[in-house]
N, C-alpha and C positions, 0 to 999 in steps of 0.2 A: 201805089194803090194796088197793083197786081199782087205784090208780096203780101200786103195786108189782107187781101181777099183770100189768098192761099191758106191763111190761118183758119178761116172758117170753112174751107173746102175739106179739111181733114176732120172727120168726126171726133176722133179722140182728142185732138188739140182744141177743137172748138168747144167740146164739153169742159175741158180744163180751164179755158179762158172764161167761159160763162160762169163756171162754178166760182172762180176767183172773183169775178165782178159781183156775184151774189153775196159772197162773204164780205167784200168791201162795203157793199150797200148796208149789210147788217151791222157792220162796225160803225158806220157813219150814223145809222139810225139810233144806235145806243148812245151816241155822243150828244143827243138832244133830249134824252129822257131824264128829267131831274130826279134825284133821290127823294124819298118821302121825308117829310118833316122839316123842310127848309123854307126860309122866307124868300119868295120869288122876287119881291121888290129889291131885296138886298143882292140877289143874283144879278139883276140888271145893273146895279151900281158896280158890282164886281167886274162885269165885262167892260164897263167904261174905264175902270182903273187899270185893267190889263192892257188896254190900248195905249196907255201912257208908259209902258215899259216895266222896269223893275224885274224882280225875280219871277213874279207871276207871269210876265210876258214870255220869259224863257221857258217856263214849265208848260205853259199852254201850247207851245210849239209842238211838243211831243205828245200831247193829248188831243190834238186836232180841235182845240177850242172846248173840249168836254169839261176841262177843269173850271173854266169861267162860267159854264152852265151848271156846275156842280152836279153833273150827270152821272148815270150809272157807270159809265166808262171814264170817270174823271181822272183816275190814276193813270190811264193810258197804258202804254207798253213799257214804261220805265221800270216798274218792279221786276219784270222778266229780264230786261236788259241788265239791270243791276245784279240780279241773281246769276245770270249767265257769266258775267264778268267775274263775280266772286268765285264761282265754281271753276272757271279757267285758272284763276290765280291759285286756288287751293289744290288744283291738280298737280302743280309744281311742288307744293309744300307737303301734302298728305300722301304717303306711299300707297295707301289703299286706293285712292282715286287714280293714281298713276297706273296701278295694276288694272283697274277697270278700263282705262283708256287704251291699254295695250291689248285688251281682250277683243277689240273690234266691235262688231254690232251689239253683242251681248252686253259688254261693258258700257257702251254708249247709251243703251236703254236704261241702265242703272243710273248713270250720271244724269240723264234727262229726267228721270223720276225724282231724283233729289233736287234738281233744279226747280221742278214744280213745287216741291215742298218749301224750298227757300223763298220762291216767289210769293206763295201764299203768306208766309211769315212776314215778309217785307211789306206786302199789301196791308196786312192787319196793322202793322206799326205806322205806316204812312197814312192810312185812312183815319186812325185814331188821332194822329198828330194834326191832320187837316181839320178834323171836327173841333178840336180844342183851339186851334189857331184861328179859325174863322169865327168861332164863338167869342174869342177875346179881341177881335178887331183886325186880325190879319197881320199885325206887326210889320216887319220889314219886307213882307211880300209885295207891298205896293210901292210904286214910284213915289207916292205921297204918303209918308209914314204916319201923318196925323189922321188918316182916314180911320173912322170907327165903324166897322160893320159887324153885324151879328146875324150870320146866316142860320143859326140854330137858336131861335129865341126860347123855345121850350126845351131847355137843356136839362133833361132827366136821363137817368141811367138806361131805361128801356129805349128812349129815343136815340141816344148815342149808340147803343148796341145795334139798333136797326140800321142806322146809317153806315156803321162800320161793316156790318155783315153785307149790306148792299154793295158798297164799294169793293169789298174783297171778292164777292161773287162776280162783280163786273170784271175784275182783273182776271179771275179764273176763266171766265167766258172768252175774254180777249185771247188768253193763252190757248184755249181750245180752238178758236177761230184760226189763229196763226198756224197751229199744227195741222189743221185740216187743209189749209191752203198749201202747205208744204207737201202733204201726202197726196192730195187729189187735185191740186191746182197747178199754177205756173209760178215759179220763183220760190224764194224763201219767204214763208208766211210772215214771220216777224218783221222782216225787212219791208215787205209789201205794206204792212200796217203802219210802220213808221213813215214810209213814203206817202201813204194816204193822209196821215196826220199833217205832215209838212206841207204837201201840195194843196190841201184843202183851204189853207189860209191865204193863198195867193190872190184869188179874185177879190175877196172883201178888202184886203189890204191895198191892192192896186186902186180900187174904186174910192177908198177913203183918202188915199194920197191925191188922187185926181180932184176930188171934191174940195179938199182943204188946201192943197198946195199948187193946183193947176196942172195943165197938160205938160208944161216944160219939166216939172219935177218928175212926172210920171214917165216921160220919155227918157230922162236921165237915169231913172231907176231901171227901166227896161234895158237900156244900153249896158249898164253895169251887170245886170242879170245875164245877158247874152255873153258878155266878156268872161264872166266867171264860169259859165257853162262850158265854153270852148276851152278855157284853161284847165278846168277840172278833167274834161274828157281827155285832153292831151296828156296830162300827168297820170291819170288813172290807167290809161292804156300802155304807159311806158313801163318797160321791164328790162332787166339785165338777164340775158340768157347764158347760163353756165353750161358749156358743152360737156357731155358725158359719153365716153366710148365704152362699149361692152366687149369683152374679149370673146373670141370664138371658142366653142367647146364642142367636143364630139360625144354624142350619146348614142351608143349602138352604131348604126350605119348613117345616122343623120348628124348634121352639123348645125348647132344653134349659136345664137349671138352674133356678134360682129357689127350690129347696127349702132347708129349714133342717135343720141337724143340730147335734150338740154333740160336744165332746171330753171324755170322762170322765176326770177326774183323781182317782184313789183317795186317800183320806186316808192309808192305809198303803201307799204305792206300792212299798216295798221288801220287804214281807212279813217273813219270818223271817230273811232273809240277814244283817241287821245283828247279830242275836244270835249267829249262827254265827261271823261275823267277830270280834266282840268276845270270844267264848269262846276262839277260837283264839289271839288275841293274849294273853289273860290266861294261858293254859296253856302258851304257848311258853317263858316263863322257867322254869316248873316242869320242863319236859322238858329244857331246857338245863342246869338245876342238877344233873342226874344225873351229868354228866361232871366236876363240880367235886370238889376234894379232900374226903375224908370228915371231916377235922379242920381246925382253924385257921379261916382266913377263909372257906373253902368251907362249913364247917359253919354259920358265922354267916349266910351268905347263904341257905343252904337253910332254916334256921330262920325267917328273916324272910319268905321266900317262902311257907313252909307256914303262917305265922301271918296273912299279909295277902292272899295271892293264892289261897288254897285255901278258907279259911273264908268261907262266904257271909254271915256275920253281922258280919264285920270292916268298920268304917266306911270304911277305905281301899278295900276290895274293892267295896263298894256304890257309892261315889262314882266310882271309876275305871270300873267296869262300866257304870254308867248313862251316863257321858260318852262312852264308846266306842260304845255303842249309838246314841246320838243322832248322833254324828259319822259313823258308818258309814251311818246311814239317809240323811243328806244326800248322802254320797258315792255310794252305790249308786243313789239316785234320779237324781242328776246323770248317771250312766252310762246308765241305762235310758231316760231321757226327755230329749231334747235340744231345748230351746225354739227354737234357731236352725233346726234341721232341720224341726221341726214348722211353724214360721212360713213357711219356704220352700215346704213342701209345700202349705200352704193357699193361698199366693200363686199357685203354678203351676196349681192347680186352679180358679182364679178365685173363691176364697172370701175372706171377711173376717169378723172379729169385729165385731159392731155397736158403733159408737163408737170403734173402734181402727183406725188406718191399717195397711194391709199392710206387711210388711217389718220394719225394726228396732223399731218401736213394738209390733207384735204379739209379737215376740221378748221384749222387756222385760216386756210385760204377762203373758205366759205364765210367764216366770221368776219374776216377783213373786208370782203366784198359787201356783205350785208351792212356792216357799219358805215361804209362809204356811201352806199345808195340810200341809206335811211336818213342821212343828214339833209340832202336836198328835199326829200319827201316830207320830213318833219318841218323844215323851214317853209315849204309850200303851204301845208295845212295851217301853220301858224299865221302866215300872211293872209290866207283865205278867211280865217276866222276873225282876224283883227281889222284888216284894211276896210272891208265894206262897212263894218260897224262904225269906224271912225268917220268915214266919208258921209255915211247917212246921218250921223249925229251932227256933223258940221253943216251939211247942206239942208237937212230936214230936221231941225231940232224939235219941232212940234210934232213930228211923226216918229217918235222913238219906238212905237209899236211896230213900225215897218222894219226896224233894225233886226228883229227876230224873224219876221216872215221872209225877208229878202237877204238875210245875213249869209255869209259864206258857209256857215254850218248847215243851214237848211238846203242851200244849193248843192253842197257836197253830198248830203244824204240823198237828195232827190236824184242827182245825176248818177251817183254810184249804184243805187238800187235799180234805176232804169237800165243802165248798161248791163248789169248782171241778169236782169229779167230778159232783156232782148237777146242775150247770148243763149239763154235756155230755149227761147222760142226758135232762134236760129238753128240750134242743134236738132230740135224736133223737126223743123222743115227740111233740113239737109238729110236727115235719116230717111225721109220719104221722097228724096230727089227733087225737092223744091228749092228755089233760090231764096236765101235768107236776107234779112234786113242789112246785116253787117258784112255780107260777103261781096 
């Protein structure tokens, strides 16, 4: 408690924390304001369907329940996440983006600006798709595919444009809130908003489990939650430290260099991104199946997709999901950490890894180490993503909505963001000679 009170004793840090809390409150407020021109009775049915699982249950996890309210912030932070991932991938492919990245702060501002443009474009496409989808009954978004909902009964061009513009403006406002938190608050703004969306569903889900399955099921759920939290903290903090020695050099009458440092390689270098990638790939066939014919071969394909790509207990789903997570973990790690660039940076700074020659040998050494530590990290996040869902489905089959709220994905996001935010607060406290939370 003394450390917690120290946060509010420092005026600058106190203002940052209060500003962050104000932005979070604004974000949550926008998650309960419905867009104009929708049927509120159908929205109530939509929330009930989301509690039964399905794709809608997964998507509302990242919107903090705003999607099931069909609120102004219904799209949540997902368009920006998708845009950021696309820009990171294109940086490796497009030389111009690679040049911008090498320019430092100036180039990063250009990339950020284009990320905003792409976010708005994705928001327009997603909001248009949602309007047509929920006007036509929701399709495979629901656990019960026979559900017929019409959230937009007055389906005219002006009404559709009004809803699309409102949802897109809501996404732009979320993006602005996240950037404000990053600049004037504590932590990474977008991560804080994702954390808020995930954590906001915990109390209601826990109370629903207690009301419908009893105290025993709730205690078992909390034990699983604590176990996952401890395991994720242990792995997230784990890193392989590659020692780097810098040679001594004389400039004028002074001697520089000679110190030792290390390159920290995290076991889980890619974080929760592989899970988001894999989930998007798995749900893409389900979204595309909505345009197939309702009978004949189209009905057969839809039935197979609903049986194998929606049910988390399906052996095909478990195998494919796990392999996609592992594959995307290697893919994203290769994008974010380039052994060749790192080896070249060490060589230019006059450093070397003890026992390894600078240049190509250092590059091969770093690539080999990175490949070795990525495997246990990828296997861990695959187990975290799959095991809780399987256990919850078997133990609480009637509470499939709890699968998403207390799944390994949500816990991994919550714990990871909390750790990074606490590290930033710790650094602020230690700069002012206060003891931190993690010290």
